[in-house]
C-alpha positions as CSV (number, residue, x, y, z in Angstrom):
1,X,-13.8,7.4,-43.0
2,X,-11.7,8.0,-40.1
3,X,-12.8,7.1,-36.6
4,X,-12.3,8.8,-33.5
5,X,-13.0,6.8,-30.1
6,X,-12.5,8.4,-26.7
7,X,-12.0,6.7,-23.1
8,X,-11.1,7.8,-19.4
9,X,-9.0,4.2,-19.2
10,X,-7.5,2.8,-22.7
11,X,-5.7,-0.5,-22.3
12,X,-3.7,-2.2,-24.7
13,X,-3.5,-5.9,-24.7
14,X,-5.8,-8.2,-23.5
15,X,-3.9,-11.1,-21.5
16,X,-4.5,-11.9,-18.2
17,X,-2.7,-8.1,-17.2
18,X,-5.4,-6.6,-19.5
19,X,-8.1,-8.1,-18.9
20,X,-7.7,-8.1,-15.3
21,X,-7.1,-3.9,-15.6
22,X,-10.1,-3.7,-17.5
23,X,-12.4,-5.5,-14.8
24,X,-11.4,-3.6,-12.0
25,X,-11.5,-0.5,-14.5
26,X,-15.0,-1.5,-15.2
27,X,-16.2,-1.6,-11.5
28,X,-14.6,1.8,-10.7
29,X,-17.0,3.1,-13.9
30,X,-14.1,4.7,-16.0
31,X,-16.1,2.3,-19.1
32,X,-12.5,0.9,-20.2
33,X,-11.7,0.3,-23.6
34,X,-9.4,-3.2,-24.5
35,X,-7.5,-2.7,-27.6
36,X,-7.1,-6.3,-28.0
37,X,-4.0,-6.5,-30.4
38,X,-2.7,-9.4,-32.7
39,X,-3.1,-12.4,-30.3
40,X,-6.4,-11.6,-28.4
41,X,-6.0,-13.6,-24.5
42,X,-2.4,-13.2,-24.8
43,X,-0.2,-16.3,-24.9
44,X,-2.2,-18.4,-22.5
45,X,-4.5,-18.5,-26.0
46,X,-1.7,-21.2,-27.4
47,X,-1.1,-22.9,-23.8
48,X,-3.4,-26.0,-23.2
49,X,-3.0,-27.1,-19.6
50,X,-2.8,-24.8,-17.1
51,X,-2.6,-26.1,-13.3
52,X,-1.4,-23.2,-11.3
53,X,-3.8,-20.6,-11.9
54,X,-6.0,-20.0,-8.3
55,X,-9.0,-20.8,-7.9
56,X,-9.6,-24.2,-9.9
57,X,-8.9,-27.4,-8.8
58,X,-8.5,-29.6,-12.0
59,X,-6.3,-28.8,-15.3
60,X,-8.0,-26.0,-16.9
61,X,-7.2,-25.0,-20.7
62,X,-5.5,-21.8,-21.3
63,X,-8.1,-20.3,-24.2
64,X,-11.1,-21.2,-21.9
65,X,-9.1,-19.2,-19.3
66,X,-9.0,-16.3,-21.1
67,X,-12.4,-16.3,-22.8
68,X,-14.3,-16.2,-19.2
69,X,-11.8,-13.2,-18.1
70,X,-12.9,-11.5,-20.9
71,X,-16.4,-12.5,-20.5
72,X,-16.4,-11.0,-16.7
73,X,-14.7,-7.8,-17.9
74,X,-17.5,-7.5,-20.7
75,X,-19.7,-8.3,-18.1
76,X,-19.1,-5.7,-15.6
77,X,-18.7,-3.4,-18.8
78,X,-15.2,-3.3,-20.4
79,X,-15.6,-2.8,-24.1
80,X,-13.5,-5.0,-26.2
81,X,-12.1,-3.7,-29.9
82,X,-9.9,-5.8,-32.2
83,X,-7.6,-3.6,-33.3
84,X,-3.5,-3.3,-33.6
85,X,-2.6,0.1,-32.5
86,X,0.3,1.4,-34.9
87,X,1.3,4.8,-33.8
88,X,1.5,6.4,-29.8
89,X,1.3,10.1,-29.4
90,X,2.1,10.6,-25.6
91,X,3.6,14.0,-25.5
92,X,-0.1,15.4,-24.2
93,X,-3.3,14.5,-22.7
94,X,-5.3,13.1,-24.0
95,X,-2.8,10.5,-25.2
96,X,-3.7,9.5,-29.4
97,X,-3.3,6.4,-30.6
98,X,-4.0,4.9,-34.2
99,X,-4.9,1.7,-35.0
100,X,-3.8,-0.4,-38.2
101,X,-7.2,0.9,-39.9
102,X,-6.7,4.0,-39.6
103,X,-9.2,4.3,-36.0
104,X,-7.9,7.0,-33.6
105,X,-8.3,6.7,-29.9
106,X,-7.7,9.5,-27.3
107,X,-7.2,8.5,-23.9
108,X,-7.1,10.4,-19.9
109,X,-5.4,7.1,-19.3
110,X,-3.3,4.3,-20.7
111,X,-2.5,1.3,-19.4
112,X,0.1,-1.1,-21.4
113,X,-0.8,-4.6,-21.6
114,X,1.0,-5.9,-24.6
115,X,3.2,-8.6,-22.9
116,X,6.1,-10.3,-24.0
117,X,6.8,-13.3,-26.3
118,X,8.9,-16.3,-25.8
119,X,11.9,-16.6,-28.1
120,X,11.6,-19.7,-30.4
121,X,14.6,-21.7,-32.0
122,X,12.6,-21.6,-35.4
123,X,13.3,-25.1,-36.0
124,X,11.4,-28.1,-37.3
125,X,9.5,-30.0,-35.0
126,X,9.1,-26.9,-32.6
127,X,5.5,-25.3,-33.0
128,X,4.1,-28.4,-33.6
129,X,5.0,-30.3,-30.7
130,X,4.2,-27.0,-28.7
131,X,2.4,-28.1,-25.7
132,X,3.1,-31.9,-26.6
133,X,6.6,-31.7,-24.9
134,X,7.7,-28.5,-26.7
135,X,7.3,-25.8,-23.7
136,X,9.2,-22.2,-23.1
137,X,8.2,-22.3,-19.7
138,X,9.2,-24.8,-16.7
139,X,7.6,-22.8,-14.2
140,X,4.2,-23.5,-16.1
141,X,4.9,-26.9,-17.1
142,X,7.5,-28.7,-15.5
143,X,4.9,-30.3,-13.2
144,X,3.8,-32.4,-15.9
145,X,7.0,-33.8,-16.7
146,X,7.5,-34.9,-13.1
147,X,9.6,-38.2,-12.9
148,X,10.5,-38.0,-16.7
149,X,13.8,-37.6,-18.9
150,X,13.7,-33.3,-19.8
151,X,16.2,-31.1,-21.5
152,X,16.6,-27.4,-21.4
153,X,17.8,-25.2,-24.3
154,X,20.2,-22.2,-23.6
155,X,23.0,-21.1,-21.9
156,X,21.8,-17.8,-20.1
157,X,20.3,-17.3,-16.8
158,X,17.2,-18.2,-17.6
159,X,18.0,-21.8,-18.9
160,X,20.0,-22.3,-16.1
161,X,17.4,-21.5,-13.8
162,X,15.1,-23.4,-15.4
163,X,17.6,-26.5,-15.2
164,X,17.7,-25.9,-11.8
165,X,13.6,-25.5,-11.3
166,X,13.1,-28.9,-13.1
167,X,15.0,-30.8,-10.4
168,X,12.3,-30.7,-8.2
169,X,10.4,-32.5,-10.5
170,X,12.7,-34.6,-12.5
171,X,16.3,-36.8,-11.6
172,X,17.3,-36.7,-15.1
173,X,18.1,-33.1,-16.3
174,X,20.2,-32.3,-19.4
175,X,20.8,-28.7,-20.6
176,X,21.6,-28.2,-24.0
177,X,24.1,-25.6,-25.5
178,X,25.3,-24.5,-28.5
179,X,28.7,-23.1,-27.0
180,X,31.2,-24.2,-24.6
181,X,30.7,-21.8,-21.8
182,X,27.5,-20.5,-20.2
183,X,26.2,-16.9,-20.3
184,X,24.6,-16.6,-16.9
185,X,25.6,-15.6,-13.5
186,X,28.7,-17.7,-12.1
187,X,26.5,-18.2,-8.7
188,X,23.9,-20.1,-11.0
189,X,26.5,-22.0,-12.9
190,X,28.1,-23.3,-9.6
191,X,24.6,-24.4,-8.5
192,X,24.5,-25.9,-12.2
193,X,27.2,-27.8,-11.9
194,X,27.2,-29.2,-8.8
195,X,23.8,-30.8,-9.1
196,X,24.1,-34.7,-9.5
197,X,20.9,-34.6,-11.5
198,X,21.6,-32.1,-14.2
199,X,24.4,-32.8,-16.9
200,X,25.8,-30.2,-19.9
201,X,25.7,-31.3,-23.6
202,X,28.1,-28.6,-25.0
203,X,29.2,-27.3,-28.3
204,X,25.4,-29.1,-29.5
205,X,23.1,-27.2,-31.8
206,X,19.3,-28.5,-31.7
207,X,17.8,-29.4,-35.2
208,X,14.9,-30.9,-34.9
209,X,11.9,-31.7,-32.3
210,X,11.1,-35.6,-32.7
211,X,7.6,-36.7,-32.1
212,X,6.3,-40.2,-31.5
213,X,3.6,-42.4,-30.1
214,X,-0.3,-42.4,-29.7
215,X,-1.3,-39.8,-28.8
216,X,1.8,-37.9,-30.4
217,X,4.2,-36.4,-27.9
218,X,7.7,-35.8,-28.1
219,X,10.1,-38.3,-27.6
220,X,13.5,-36.7,-28.3
221,X,15.8,-33.9,-30.2
222,X,18.1,-34.4,-32.9
223,X,21.2,-32.3,-32.4
224,X,24.5,-31.3,-34.4
225,X,27.3,-30.1,-33.1
226,X,28.8,-27.1,-33.6
227,X,32.4,-27.8,-34.2
228,X,32.2,-31.2,-35.7
229,X,29.1,-31.3,-37.5
230,X,28.3,-34.7,-35.9
231,X,24.8,-35.4,-35.8
232,X,23.0,-36.9,-32.4
233,X,20.0,-38.0,-31.0
234,X,19.1,-37.2,-27.5
235,X,16.0,-38.8,-26.3
236,X,13.6,-36.7,-23.8
237,X,10.0,-36.5,-23.2
238,X,10.1,-32.6,-22.2
239,X,12.3,-30.0,-24.1
240,X,11.9,-26.8,-22.2
241,X,13.6,-23.5,-25.1
242,X,15.0,-21.0,-22.8
243,X,16.7,-18.3,-25.2
244,X,15.5,-15.5,-23.8
245,X,12.0,-13.3,-24.1
246,X,11.3,-10.4,-26.2
247,X,8.8,-7.8,-24.9
248,X,6.3,-6.2,-27.2
249,X,7.9,-2.7,-26.6
250,X,8.5,-1.6,-30.5
251,X,5.5,1.5,-30.2
252,X,7.5,2.6,-27.1
253,X,11.0,3.2,-27.8
254,X,12.3,6.5,-27.7
255,X,8.7,7.7,-26.0
256,X,9.2,5.5,-22.5
257,X,12.3,4.1,-20.7
258,X,13.4,0.9,-21.4
259,X,15.6,-1.5,-19.6
260,X,16.4,-4.3,-21.4
261,X,13.5,-4.0,-23.9
262,X,11.2,-4.1,-21.2
263,X,9.1,-1.1,-20.0
264,X,10.4,0.5,-16.6
265,X,8.0,1.4,-13.9
266,X,8.6,2.9,-10.2
267,X,9.3,-0.4,-8.0
268,X,6.1,-1.9,-6.4
269,X,3.8,-0.1,-8.6
270,X,2.7,0.5,-12.2
271,X,3.6,4.1,-13.6
272,X,5.7,4.4,-16.1
273,X,8.2,8.1,-16.8
274,X,4.8,9.6,-18.1
275,X,1.7,10.5,-15.6
276,X,-1.3,8.9,-16.8
277,X,0.4,6.1,-18.4
278,X,0.7,2.5,-16.1
279,X,2.1,-0.7,-17.2
280,X,1.6,-4.1,-16.5
281,X,1.9,-7.5,-17.3
282,X,4.8,-9.2,-18.9
283,X,5.5,-6.2,-21.3
284,X,7.2,-4.5,-17.8
285,X,8.1,-8.0,-15.6
286,X,11.4,-9.1,-16.4
287,X,11.5,-11.4,-13.4
288,X,8.4,-13.7,-13.0
289,X,6.4,-13.8,-16.4
290,X,3.3,-15.8,-14.8
291,X,-0.3,-15.5,-15.9
292,X,-1.4,-14.4,-12.2
293,X,1.3,-12.1,-11.5
294,X,0.6,-10.6,-14.3
295,X,-3.3,-10.1,-13.9
296,X,-1.9,-8.8,-10.2
297,X,0.2,-6.3,-11.7
298,X,-3.0,-5.6,-14.3
299,X,-5.4,-4.7,-11.0
300,X,-2.5,-2.3,-9.8
301,X,-2.8,-0.7,-13.1
302,X,-6.3,0.0,-12.9
303,X,-6.2,1.2,-9.3
304,X,-3.0,3.3,-9.8
305,X,-5.0,5.2,-13.0
306,X,-8.3,5.1,-11.0
307,X,-6.4,7.3,-8.1
308,X,-4.5,9.6,-11.2
309,X,-7.6,10.3,-12.6
310,X,-9.3,11.3,-9.6
311,X,-6.3,13.3,-8.3
312,X,-5.9,15.6,-12.0
313,X,-9.9,15.9,-11.8
314,X,-9.8,17.4,-8.3
315,X,-7.1,19.7,-9.2
316,X,-8.7,20.8,-12.5
317,X,-11.9,21.5,-10.3
318,X,-10.0,23.6,-7.6
319,X,-8.3,25.1,-10.0
320,X,-11.5,26.3,-11.8
321,X,-13.5,27.8,-8.7
């Protein structure tokens, strides 16, 4: 039997953006409903050590942080639903969304916080050594490799920016790229090539991430030359995969404007092209993609949604008089 549930504020996604929006929405008395999606808690649930989230002197664990954020949201009145949305109708309000089990959700406002996923190479050892030397975020994890040899894999802006950033922590940074030229902006390339602590390995493809030691951690990457097929090994204690991110916006293609796959929001805010629909976090953030910025954007989206509801309800009351 199909069930239909209505809410004044529906939030898609339960990472830092979604849960922050839920906290602010609940405190405003809007009783938000959070559809958690395929990965409740977002990317932080697969992150171990977190050292850059404000308010914690010691290193904390990503899954624990998300558990606490969810508990806080529920404590102030948000409701969590374990479901995956498969269809959305934004053509009129209330908006209508359908879960994969047939449940229907209608909402006066919608906050999209479905996030983005780092793209991975899909080679041996990559997932096994994730959090043990393999990462997709130098800003998040670079500090843990202070004074160690690290490599960055990729050839675009993200890879070059990550390599340059890592020189704040390491004097031995290697960029590995499968071609003989970079796709990054020229000014970034100039900074990279001029940096004394960065070297580039051209025409190299990562074949395998190699673990070792006790406790086990990354000890190197096996490479294959893309021109000659020659195998080689590059010792390293940290590897950063920087081949891009893919925002989770498939549901909204053709329904909301996208830019490089990311939802377009007004500058400095969270409003999308459809009144009453807002977006926050990595699904709309092409630049920073940090937990703390996602949380801030979630707060903004909830406040924007609250104002939208107040304005529309006031206008409806005025029209009824």
